[in-house]
C-alpha positions as CSV (number, residue, x, y, z in Angstrom):
1,M,10.3,-18.8,5.6
2,F,7.8,-17.2,8.0
3,L,10.4,-16.6,10.7
4,M,12.8,-15.0,8.2
5,S,10.2,-12.7,6.6
6,T,8.3,-11.4,9.6
7,T,11.1,-9.6,11.4
8,K,13.0,-6.5,10.2
9,K,16.3,-7.6,11.6
10,G,16.0,-11.2,10.3
11,F,16.8,-14.5,12.0
12,S,20.2,-16.3,12.1
13,A,20.4,-19.9,11.2
14,K,21.2,-20.7,14.8
15,E,18.0,-19.1,16.0
16,I,15.9,-20.9,13.4
17,Q,17.5,-24.2,14.5
18,R,16.5,-23.4,18.1
19,Q,13.0,-22.3,17.1
20,L,12.4,-25.5,15.0
21,G,14.0,-27.8,17.6
22,L,16.5,-29.3,15.1
23,K,19.7,-31.0,16.2
24,R,22.0,-30.5,13.1
25,Y,23.1,-27.0,12.1
26,E,24.3,-27.7,8.5
27,P,20.9,-28.4,6.9
28,V,19.4,-25.4,8.6
29,W,22.2,-23.2,7.3
30,A,21.8,-24.5,3.8
31,M,18.1,-23.9,3.9
32,V,18.6,-20.3,5.2
33,H,21.2,-19.7,2.6
34,K,18.9,-20.8,-0.3
35,L,16.0,-18.7,1.1
36,R,18.1,-15.6,1.3
37,K,19.4,-16.1,-2.3
38,A,15.8,-16.6,-3.5
39,M,14.7,-13.5,-1.6
40,G,17.5,-11.5,-3.2
41,N,16.6,-12.7,-6.7
42,R,13.0,-11.7,-6.1
43,D,14.1,-8.2,-5.0
44,A,16.2,-7.7,-8.2
45,R,13.3,-9.0,-10.4
46,Y,10.5,-6.9,-9.0
47,T,11.7,-3.3,-8.7
48,L,9.3,-0.3,-8.6
49,E,9.5,1.9,-11.7
50,G,7.7,4.9,-13.0
51,M,5.2,6.9,-11.0
52,I,4.3,5.3,-7.6
53,E,1.5,6.5,-5.4
54,M,1.2,5.5,-1.7
55,D,-1.7,6.1,0.6
56,E,-2.9,4.8,3.9
57,G,-6.4,3.8,5.0
58,Y,-8.1,2.7,8.2
59,F,-10.3,-0.3,8.1
60,T,-12.6,-1.6,10.8
61,F,-12.0,-5.1,12.2
62,E,-14.2,-6.9,14.6
63,S,-12.8,-8.0,18.0
64,S,-14.5,-8.9,21.2
65,E,-11.7,-7.3,23.2
66,V,-11.9,-3.8,21.7
67,E,-14.8,-1.5,22.4
68,Q,-15.8,0.8,19.6
69,E,-15.7,4.5,20.6
70,K,-17.7,6.9,18.6
71,G,-16.3,10.2,17.6
72,I,-12.7,9.3,17.4
73,R,-11.2,9.1,13.9
74,G,-7.9,8.4,12.4
75,R,-4.8,6.9,14.1
76,G,-6.2,6.8,17.6
77,T,-9.3,4.9,16.8
78,A,-9.8,1.6,18.7
79,G,-11.0,-1.2,16.4
80,K,-9.3,0.2,13.3
81,Q,-6.3,-1.2,11.5
82,N,-3.9,1.0,9.5
83,V,-3.2,-0.3,6.0
84,A,-0.7,1.1,3.5
85,V,-1.4,0.7,-0.2
86,M,1.0,1.4,-3.1
87,A,0.1,1.5,-6.8
C-alpha cells in the first residue's frame, strides 16, 4: 500500500513484484487490483463539498544537517517544512 500511495504516477504490479522480491505475478496482481478498487471506493465516498479553505504554513523541524539561518523567512528558509492545510 505504501508503494502505491507514495508516487504520483503509481506502481505497476510487475514493479511491486520486483520491489517485494516475490516470484509469482498472479497474487501480486490480485492484491494491486483489490487495493486500487478500495482506493477508488474511498475517493467516491469522501468528496469535498461546500466551502473549502486552503492555506500553507511553514513549521520548524530539527535536523543536525541543516543550519538555521536568521533573517530568511518563507519558502527559502532552511530548517522549515512547508505544510498544506485544508478545512
